[in-house]
MIZA-435277 format. One record per atom (N, C-alpha, C): atom name; x negated, y, z negated; residue in one letter. Coordinates in nm, 4 decimals. Atoms other than C-alpha are relative to their C-alpha. Example, Ala and Ser with C-alpha at 12.3 -4.5 7.8 and 13.67 -1.06 7.14 Angstrom:
BEGIN
N:-0.0890:-0.1190:0.0000:A
CA:-1.2300:-0.4500:-0.7800:A
C:-0.0900:0.1200:0.0000:A
N:0.0820:-0.1190:0.0060:S
CA:-1.3670:-0.1060:-0.7140:S
C:0.0770:0.1090:-0.0730:S
END
This chain:
BEGIN
N:-0.0776:-0.1327:0.0047:M
CA:-0.0124:0.0130:0.0006:M
C:-0.0590:0.1070:-0.0008:M
N:0.0809:-0.1378:0.0073:A
CA:-0.1232:0.3508:0.0680:A
C:0.0011:0.0799:-0.1028:A
N:0.0049:-0.0922:0.1110:D
CA:-0.2225:0.6132:-0.1838:D
C:0.1188:0.0647:-0.0046:D
N:-0.0845:-0.0996:0.0049:P
CA:0.0466:0.8460:-0.3112:P
C:-0.0533:0.1231:0.0663:P
N:0.0277:-0.1386:-0.0484:S
CA:0.0601:1.1877:-0.1217:S
C:0.1132:0.0718:0.0119:S
N:-0.0808:-0.0770:-0.0309:F
CA:0.2253:1.4795:-0.0452:F
C:-0.0587:0.0955:0.0986:F
N:0.0462:-0.1063:-0.0860:D
CA:0.2133:1.7636:0.2235:D
C:0.0119:0.1449:-0.0547:D
N:-0.0282:-0.1331:0.0306:V
CA:0.1548:2.1180:0.1588:V
C:0.0078:0.0860:0.1398:V
N:-0.0598:-0.0547:-0.1056:V
CA:0.3575:2.3173:0.3995:V
C:0.0357:0.1582:-0.0461:V
N:-0.0402:-0.1505:-0.0022:S
CA:0.4399:2.7039:0.4715:S
C:0.1095:0.0158:0.1131:S
N:-0.1158:-0.0117:-0.1225:K
CA:0.7965:2.7074:0.6370:K
C:0.0764:0.0894:-0.0738:K
N:-0.0976:-0.0980:0.0352:V
CA:1.0662:2.9575:0.6227:V
C:0.1285:-0.0518:0.0652:V
N:-0.1311:0.0428:-0.0530:D
CA:1.4401:2.8711:0.6691:D
C:0.0542:0.1072:0.0829:D
N:-0.0218:-0.1030:-0.0850:R
CA:1.5127:3.0649:0.9795:R
C:0.1431:0.0477:-0.0034:R
N:-0.1412:-0.0369:0.0186:Q
CA:1.8999:3.0593:0.9205:Q
C:0.0087:0.0816:-0.1248:Q
N:-0.0114:-0.1022:0.1401:E
CA:1.8491:3.2211:0.5616:E
C:-0.0589:0.1456:0.0553:E
N:0.0121:-0.1469:-0.0370:V
CA:1.6222:3.4991:0.7298:V
C:0.1195:0.0659:0.0872:V
N:-0.1114:-0.0669:-0.0925:D
CA:1.8845:3.5537:1.0071:D
C:0.1230:0.0474:-0.0941:D
N:-0.1362:-0.0163:0.0827:N
CA:2.1792:3.5653:0.7438:N
C:-0.0537:0.1268:-0.0788:N
N:0.0240:-0.1222:0.0849:A
CA:1.9628:3.8132:0.5255:A
C:-0.0301:0.1192:0.0976:A
N:-0.0049:-0.1111:-0.0927:L
CA:1.8969:4.0234:0.8419:L
C:0.1385:0.0687:0.0402:L
N:-0.1739:-0.0377:-0.0163:N
CA:2.2721:4.0341:0.9247:N
C:0.0440:0.0917:-0.0938:N
N:-0.0407:-0.0630:0.1107:Q
CA:2.3382:4.1361:0.5789:Q
C:-0.0506:0.1402:-0.0392:Q
N:0.0617:-0.1345:-0.0100:A
CA:2.0884:4.4078:0.5852:A
C:0.0461:0.0962:0.0987:A
N:-0.0668:-0.0817:-0.1271:A
CA:2.2186:4.5387:0.9241:A
C:0.1145:0.0455:-0.0460:A
N:-0.1352:-0.0460:0.0426:K
CA:2.5745:4.5649:0.7726:K
C:-0.0101:0.1019:-0.0974:K
N:0.0369:-0.0951:0.1122:E
CA:2.4575:4.7441:0.4556:E
C:-0.0426:0.1212:0.0590:E
N:0.0606:-0.1169:-0.0717:I
CA:2.2537:4.9749:0.6851:I
C:0.1200:0.0969:0.0642:I
N:-0.1178:-0.0355:-0.0856:A
CA:2.5439:5.0297:0.8964:A
C:0.1295:0.0713:-0.0794:A
N:-0.1212:-0.0520:0.0737:T
CA:2.7913:5.1377:0.6116:T
C:-0.0598:0.0820:-0.1177:T
N:0.0346:-0.0923:0.0976:R
CA:2.5844:5.3042:0.3702:R
C:-0.0225:0.1374:0.0130:R
N:-0.0029:-0.1556:-0.0271:Y
CA:2.6246:5.6765:0.3047:Y
C:-0.1503:0.0539:0.0288:Y
N:0.1620:-0.0641:-0.0256:D
CA:2.2275:5.7432:0.2796:D
C:-0.0340:-0.0247:0.1394:D
N:0.0492:0.0365:-0.1155:F
CA:2.1945:5.5774:0.5970:F
C:0.0709:0.0653:0.1406:F
N:-0.0975:-0.0454:-0.1049:K
CA:2.4799:5.7812:0.7928:K
C:-0.0862:0.1106:0.0831:K
N:0.0522:-0.1315:-0.0913:G
CA:2.3437:5.9998:1.0968:G
C:-0.1510:-0.0238:0.0056:G
N:0.1111:0.0177:-0.0179:V
CA:1.9854:5.8699:1.0618:V
C:-0.0523:-0.0858:0.1029:V
N:0.0327:0.0712:-0.1075:G
CA:1.9872:5.6364:1.3352:G
C:-0.0917:-0.1334:-0.0254:G
N:0.0682:0.1144:0.0535:A
CA:1.8588:5.3426:1.1225:A
C:0.0533:-0.1399:0.0641:A
N:-0.0437:0.1088:-0.0612:S
CA:1.8697:5.0114:1.2781:S
C:-0.1043:-0.1282:-0.0408:S
N:0.0760:0.1143:0.0276:I
CA:1.7415:4.6492:1.2053:I
C:0.0344:-0.1093:0.0846:I
N:-0.0397:0.1199:-0.0924:A
CA:1.7206:4.3561:1.4648:A
C:-0.1090:-0.0770:0.0185:A
N:0.0912:0.0766:-0.0309:W
CA:1.5290:4.0810:1.5774:W
C:-0.0737:0.0508:0.1210:W
N:0.0810:-0.0548:-0.1206:S
CA:1.2357:4.1568:1.8378:S
C:-0.0809:-0.1202:0.0430:S
N:0.0806:0.1394:-0.0172:G
CA:1.1294:3.8112:1.9731:G
C:0.0545:-0.1093:-0.0861:G
N:-0.0438:0.1218:0.1111:T
CA:1.1546:3.4991:1.7582:T
C:-0.0778:0.0227:-0.1470:T
N:0.0637:-0.0028:0.1273:E
CA:0.8849:3.5905:1.5121:E
C:-0.0029:0.1552:-0.0733:E
N:0.0221:-0.1281:0.0503:K
CA:0.9119:3.9731:1.4531:K
C:0.1652:0.0510:-0.0109:K
N:-0.1123:-0.0719:0.0465:I
CA:1.1789:4.1986:1.3067:I
C:-0.0407:0.1424:0.0303:I
N:0.0196:-0.1780:-0.0373:D
CA:1.2169:4.5901:1.4300:D
C:0.0883:0.0690:-0.0609:D
N:-0.0934:-0.0994:0.0785:I
CA:1.3381:4.8473:1.1853:I
C:-0.0351:0.1299:0.0549:I
N:0.0225:-0.1455:-0.0461:R
CA:1.3838:5.2007:1.3144:R
C:0.0973:0.0870:-0.0754:R
N:-0.0953:-0.1064:0.0527:A
CA:1.5217:5.5102:1.1753:A
C:-0.0880:0.1299:0.0478:A
N:0.0607:-0.1233:-0.0230:N
CA:1.4572:5.8842:1.2485:N
C:-0.0930:0.0456:-0.1019:N
N:0.1215:-0.0662:0.0792:S
CA:1.2230:5.9510:0.9485:S
C:-0.0521:-0.1215:-0.0899:S
N:0.0663:0.0842:0.0572:E
CA:0.9768:5.7425:0.7658:E
C:0.0607:-0.0343:-0.1115:E
N:-0.0486:0.0374:0.1132:D
CA:1.1468:5.7521:0.4382:D
C:0.1012:-0.1041:0.0166:D
N:-0.1342:0.0858:-0.0336:R
CA:1.4746:5.5958:0.5899:R
C:-0.0513:-0.1486:0.0516:R
N:0.0715:0.1207:-0.0571:A
CA:1.2589:5.3281:0.7693:A
C:-0.0478:-0.0828:-0.1153:A
N:0.0230:0.0625:0.1115:K
CA:1.1127:5.2360:0.4510:K
C:0.1004:-0.0510:-0.1069:K
N:-0.1195:0.0375:0.0521:A
CA:1.4462:5.2328:0.2862:A
C:0.0701:-0.1254:0.0470:A
N:-0.0655:0.1174:-0.0913:A
CA:1.5800:4.9912:0.5530:A
C:-0.0877:-0.1117:-0.0246:A
N:0.1091:0.1283:0.0255:L
CA:1.2612:4.7633:0.4839:L
C:0.0401:-0.0348:-0.1517:L
N:-0.0420:0.0470:0.1059:E
CA:1.3567:4.7508:0.1290:E
C:0.1379:-0.0532:-0.0281:E
N:-0.1432:0.0747:-0.0159:V
CA:1.7266:4.6595:0.1829:V
C:-0.0200:-0.1506:0.0644:V
N:0.0503:0.1093:-0.0627:L
CA:1.5838:4.3729:0.4005:L
C:-0.0654:-0.0798:-0.0936:L
N:0.0755:0.0767:0.0955:R
CA:1.3520:4.2710:0.1267:R
C:0.0873:-0.0669:-0.1048:R
N:-0.1063:0.0402:0.0882:D
CA:1.6352:4.2682:-0.1210:D
C:0.0806:-0.1053:0.0504:D
N:-0.0757:0.1305:-0.0628:K
CA:1.8473:4.0439:0.1008:K
C:-0.0738:-0.1290:0.0130:K
N:0.0852:0.1012:-0.0106:L
CA:1.5647:3.8309:0.1614:L
C:-0.0192:-0.0742:-0.1543:L
N:0.0202:0.0607:0.1330:V
CA:1.5011:3.7692:-0.2204:V
C:0.1511:-0.0717:-0.0445:V
N:-0.1178:0.0830:0.0681:K
CA:1.8644:3.6965:-0.2988:K
C:0.0441:-0.1354:0.0810:K
N:-0.0330:0.1234:-0.0834:R
CA:1.8753:3.4275:-0.0150:R
C:-0.1237:-0.0972:-0.0259:R
N:0.1170:0.0918:0.0369:K
CA:1.5490:3.2740:-0.1736:K
C:-0.1141:-0.0256:0.1027:K
N:0.1231:0.0189:-0.0795:V
CA:1.3063:3.3366:0.0884:V
C:-0.1113:0.0801:-0.0623:V
N:0.1213:-0.0667:0.0713:S
CA:0.9591:3.4171:-0.0393:S
C:-0.0443:0.1285:0.1148:S
N:0.0585:-0.1225:-0.0721:L
CA:0.8337:3.7841:0.0494:L
C:-0.1357:-0.0257:0.0464:L
N:0.1184:0.0182:-0.0602:K
CA:0.4927:3.6176:0.1071:K
C:0.0031:-0.0498:0.1378:K
N:-0.0055:0.0224:-0.1215:A
CA:0.6216:3.4830:0.4203:A
C:0.0362:0.1108:0.0874:A
N:-0.0398:-0.1149:-0.1080:V
CA:0.7213:3.8351:0.5539:V
C:-0.1260:0.1126:-0.0191:V
N:0.0899:-0.1176:0.0219:K
CA:0.4611:4.0922:0.6145:K
C:0.0495:0.1083:0.1250:K
N:-0.0621:-0.1120:-0.0767:A
CA:0.5724:4.4375:0.7271:A
C:-0.1295:0.0905:0.0204:A
N:0.0942:-0.0865:-0.0524:A
CA:0.3325:4.6681:0.9181:A
C:0.0316:0.1564:-0.0535:A
N:-0.0245:-0.1374:0.0367:D
CA:0.2902:5.0477:0.8334:D
C:0.1052:0.0729:0.0975:D
N:-0.0682:-0.0593:-0.1022:P
CA:0.5422:5.2842:0.9816:P
C:-0.0805:0.0740:0.0874:P
N:0.0481:-0.0735:-0.1208:R
CA:0.4701:5.4342:1.3147:R
C:0.0868:0.0792:0.0666:R
N:-0.1011:-0.0869:-0.0929:Q
CA:0.6109:5.7174:1.5034:Q
C:-0.0245:-0.0552:0.1371:Q
N:0.0031:0.0167:-0.1382:S
CA:0.7310:5.6302:1.8357:S
C:0.1250:0.0958:0.0627:S
N:-0.0920:-0.1163:-0.0513:G
CA:0.8863:5.9336:1.9947:G
C:0.0554:0.0553:-0.0975:G
N:-0.0832:-0.0468:0.1127:K
CA:1.1620:6.0788:1.7687:K
C:0.0030:-0.1031:-0.1238:K
N:-0.0374:0.0858:0.0988:E
CA:1.1899:5.7752:1.5570:E
C:-0.1203:-0.0745:-0.0497:E
N:0.0713:0.0699:0.0706:F
CA:0.9956:5.5645:1.3124:F
C:0.0265:-0.1497:0.0132:F
N:-0.0315:0.1393:-0.0021:R
CA:0.9368:5.1846:1.3548:R
C:-0.0781:-0.0884:-0.1056:R
N:0.0624:0.0993:0.0786:I
CA:0.8449:4.9248:1.1130:I
C:0.0106:-0.1424:0.0791:I
N:-0.0141:0.1151:-0.0523:E
CA:0.7415:4.6009:1.2670:E
C:-0.0317:-0.1251:-0.1087:E
N:0.0045:0.0968:0.1131:V
CA:0.8051:4.2985:1.0235:V
C:-0.0229:-0.1252:0.0773:V
N:0.0148:0.1288:-0.0373:T
CA:0.6469:3.9586:1.0914:T
C:0.0551:-0.1073:-0.0813:T
N:-0.0203:0.1426:0.0704:V
CA:0.7725:3.6177:0.9828:V
C:-0.1000:-0.1059:0.0163:V
N:0.0992:0.1029:-0.0214:N
CA:0.4970:3.3890:0.9269:N
C:0.0299:-0.1308:-0.0732:N
N:-0.0166:0.1450:0.0175:E
CA:0.5089:3.0290:0.9341:E
C:-0.1237:-0.1005:0.0340:E
N:0.1252:0.1173:0.0056:G
CA:0.2423:2.7240:0.8879:G
C:-0.1109:0.0795:-0.0564:G
N:0.1122:-0.0229:0.0545:I
CA:-0.0691:2.7338:0.7164:I
C:-0.1384:0.0486:0.0988:I
N:0.1293:-0.0151:-0.0938:S
CA:-0.3853:2.8952:0.9045:S
C:-0.0926:-0.0898:-0.0322:S
N:0.1238:0.1158:0.0082:D
CA:-0.7046:2.6825:0.9435:D
C:-0.0832:0.0807:-0.1324:D
N:0.0780:-0.0529:0.1108:E
CA:-0.8661:2.9423:0.6972:E
C:0.0713:-0.0059:-0.1274:E
N:-0.0819:0.0132:0.1367:N
CA:-0.5928:2.9268:0.4345:N
C:0.0024:-0.1401:-0.0415:N
N:-0.0033:0.1384:0.0247:A
CA:-0.5819:2.5416:0.4613:A
C:-0.1500:-0.0340:-0.0525:A
N:0.1164:0.0194:0.0738:K
CA:-0.9644:2.5382:0.4067:K
C:-0.0368:0.0555:-0.1508:K
N:0.0185:-0.0562:0.1303:K
CA:-0.9316:2.7646:0.1179:K
C:0.0813:-0.0759:-0.1100:K
N:-0.0722:0.0738:0.0908:I
CA:-0.6743:2.5560:-0.0385:I
C:-0.0797:-0.1309:-0.0276:I
N:0.0687:0.1272:0.0235:A
CA:-0.8653:2.2350:0.0164:A
C:-0.1256:-0.0013:-0.0800:A
N:0.1143:-0.0109:0.0873:K
CA:-1.1702:2.3610:-0.1465:K
C:0.0421:0.0393:-0.1343:K
N:-0.0613:-0.0176:0.1345:M
CA:-0.9708:2.4893:-0.4398:M
C:0.0329:-0.1232:-0.0641:M
N:-0.0421:0.1051:0.0344:V
CA:-0.8188:2.1414:-0.4653:V
C:-0.1047:-0.0874:-0.0513:V
N:0.1142:0.0530:0.0238:R
CA:-1.1677:1.9953:-0.4568:R
C:-0.0745:0.0417:-0.1223:R
N:0.0779:-0.0731:0.1169:A
CA:-1.3188:2.2356:-0.7154:A
C:0.0656:-0.0138:-0.1353:A
N:-0.0694:0.0100:0.1390:E
CA:-1.0347:2.2521:-0.9803:E
C:0.0736:-0.0830:-0.0189:E
N:-0.0820:0.1067:0.0126:G
CA:-0.8411:1.9478:-0.9158:G
C:-0.0744:-0.1103:-0.0558:G
N:0.0260:0.1074:0.0635:P
CA:-0.8584:1.6219:-1.0657:P
C:-0.1221:-0.0821:0.0969:P
N:0.1112:0.0890:-0.0836:K
CA:-1.1560:1.3671:-0.9528:K
C:0.0893:-0.0961:0.0838:K
N:-0.0799:0.0938:-0.0658:G
CA:-1.0423:1.1382:-0.6699:G
C:0.1094:0.0419:0.0841:G
N:-0.1031:-0.0578:-0.0979:V
CA:-0.8121:1.3667:-0.4607:V
C:-0.0390:0.0521:0.1050:V
N:0.0132:-0.0071:-0.1353:Q
CA:-0.8270:1.3812:-0.1097:Q
C:0.0763:0.1100:0.0744:Q
N:-0.0730:-0.0725:-0.0614:T
CA:-0.7401:1.6600:0.1216:T
C:-0.0352:-0.0143:0.1433:T
N:0.0425:0.0329:-0.1300:Q
CA:-0.6934:1.6439:0.4843:Q
C:0.0711:0.1133:0.0902:Q
N:-0.0472:-0.1032:-0.0648:I
CA:-0.5914:1.9239:0.7247:I
C:0.0681:-0.0595:0.1291:I
N:-0.0579:0.0604:-0.1189:Q
CA:-0.3458:1.8259:0.9812:Q
C:0.1023:0.1006:0.0622:Q
N:-0.0570:-0.0993:-0.0695:G
CA:-0.2423:2.1174:1.2176:G
C:0.0458:0.1059:-0.0861:G
N:-0.0241:-0.0892:0.0611:D
CA:-0.0574:2.3719:1.0341:D
C:0.0468:-0.0482:-0.1492:D
N:-0.0483:0.0488:0.1438:Q
CA:-0.0049:2.1637:0.7063:Q
C:-0.1206:-0.0602:-0.0651:Q
N:0.1045:0.0530:0.0606:L
CA:-0.2328:2.0083:0.4535:L
C:0.0495:-0.1238:-0.0849:L
N:-0.0373:0.1166:0.0646:R
CA:-0.2049:1.6476:0.3315:R
C:-0.0866:-0.0236:-0.1330:R
N:0.0796:0.0341:0.1220:V
CA:-0.3321:1.5748:-0.0346:V
C:0.0404:-0.1687:-0.0322:V
N:-0.0285:0.1385:0.0357:S
CA:-0.3507:1.2126:-0.1454:S
C:-0.1015:-0.0247:-0.1102:S
N:0.0940:0.0624:0.1045:A
CA:-0.4960:1.0348:-0.4636:A
C:0.0414:-0.1463:-0.0472:A
N:-0.0212:0.1360:0.0255:K
CA:-0.4936:0.7039:-0.6359:K
C:0.1352:-0.0101:-0.0972:K
N:-0.0986:-0.0105:0.0965:K
CA:-0.2547:0.8235:-0.9116:K
C:0.1029:0.1214:0.0174:K
N:-0.0859:-0.1083:-0.0234:K
CA:0.0734:1.0308:-0.8903:K
C:-0.0102:0.1197:-0.1035:K
N:0.0077:-0.1264:0.1159:D
CA:-0.0073:1.2175:-1.2250:D
C:-0.1187:0.1136:0.0659:D
N:0.0838:-0.1202:-0.0512:D
CA:-0.3019:1.3787:-1.0271:D
C:0.0551:0.0764:0.1056:D
N:-0.0635:-0.0747:-0.0677:L
CA:-0.0946:1.4752:-0.7629:L
C:0.0985:0.1166:-0.0502:L
N:-0.0896:-0.0953:0.1117:Q
CA:0.1419:1.6558:-1.0250:Q
C:-0.0848:0.0996:-0.0353:Q
N:0.1154:-0.0756:0.0516:T
CA:-0.1553:1.8079:-1.1434:T
C:-0.0322:0.1191:0.1040:T
N:0.0417:-0.0998:-0.1146:V
CA:-0.2502:1.9551:-0.8039:V
C:0.1163:0.0726:0.0560:V
N:-0.1196:-0.0936:-0.0640:I
CA:0.1001:2.0905:-0.7313:I
C:0.0292:0.1007:-0.1093:I
N:-0.0070:-0.0975:0.1099:A
CA:0.1178:2.2656:-1.0666:A
C:-0.1082:0.0946:0.0101:A
N:0.1085:-0.0739:-0.0266:M
CA:-0.2383:2.3987:-0.9924:M
C:0.0320:0.1083:0.1198:M
N:-0.0362:-0.0942:-0.1158:L
CA:-0.1223:2.5452:-0.6479:L
C:0.1175:0.0883:-0.0110:L
N:-0.1120:-0.0702:0.0226:R
CA:0.1949:2.6733:-0.7749:R
C:-0.0483:0.1361:-0.0949:R
N:0.0641:-0.1274:0.0778:E
CA:-0.0042:2.9066:-1.0254:E
C:-0.1092:0.0546:0.0512:E
N:0.1056:-0.0881:-0.0724:A
CA:-0.2620:2.9969:-0.7856:A
C:0.0592:0.1181:0.0747:A
N:-0.0573:-0.1179:-0.0605:D
CA:-0.2323:3.3497:-0.6436:D
C:-0.0446:0.0080:0.1529:D
N:0.0481:0.0130:-0.1541:L
CA:-0.2361:3.2683:-0.2606:L
C:0.0901:0.0967:0.0600:L
N:-0.0792:-0.1057:-0.0684:D
CA:-0.1123:3.5130:-0.0169:D
C:0.0980:-0.0794:0.1094:D
N:-0.1001:0.0788:-0.0983:I
CA:0.1280:3.2511:0.1619:I
C:0.0717:-0.0568:-0.0981:I
N:-0.0824:0.0953:0.0903:A
CA:0.4377:3.0749:0.0289:A
C:-0.0207:-0.1485:0.0503:A
N:0.0158:0.1381:0.0045:L
CA:0.3900:2.7137:-0.0194:L
C:0.1155:-0.0736:-0.0300:L
N:-0.1048:0.0906:0.0255:Q
CA:0.6335:2.4247:-0.0107:Q
C:-0.0830:-0.1283:-0.0168:Q
N:0.0590:0.1226:0.0121:F
CA:0.5482:2.0646:-0.0926:F
C:0.1152:-0.1132:0.0411:F
N:-0.1050:0.1041:-0.0685:T
CA:0.7069:1.7762:0.1178:T
C:-0.0667:-0.1259:-0.0033:T
N:0.0429:0.1404:-0.0261:N
CA:0.6891:1.4184:0.1807:N
C:-0.0791:-0.0671:-0.1282:N
N:0.0644:0.0384:0.1135:Y
CA:0.6131:1.3437:-0.1776:Y
C:0.0196:-0.1721:0.0003:Y
N:-0.0341:0.1541:0.0168:R
CA:0.5482:0.9557:-0.2021:R
C:-0.1167:-0.0669:-0.0708:R
END
């Protein structure tokens, strides 16, 4: 029988992000402080959200509305990166990127941390945009999961395929 293992992944529930975006768009359309400022929020491709308003403050306020809706829908803000507001003609734009998958550099950093701080006998293996962690004992895997949850990483982590 194979050693117990689990996968470390960074995924975002696209439907929850879409629901949060729609809720934020409705709130922006109906709130009094957004009346007449041309504020809007919409998908711009598959990975990006475009926020527009006629002032930098209103664009930032629309971003806060989106963040609030994402938190209420249990989407980690670590998976969402917002660029600085930039002026485009008469309006300000903020480009928000929804990140999925673990990059090679983050996977190497996590693997190094598991080898350095984790229990002895734990192996890590990078598999595309995820990381497989295996050990002889399930207790060691539980220790690694607890350690990764406490670590201050700049990506949202989930643990799947625990067996």
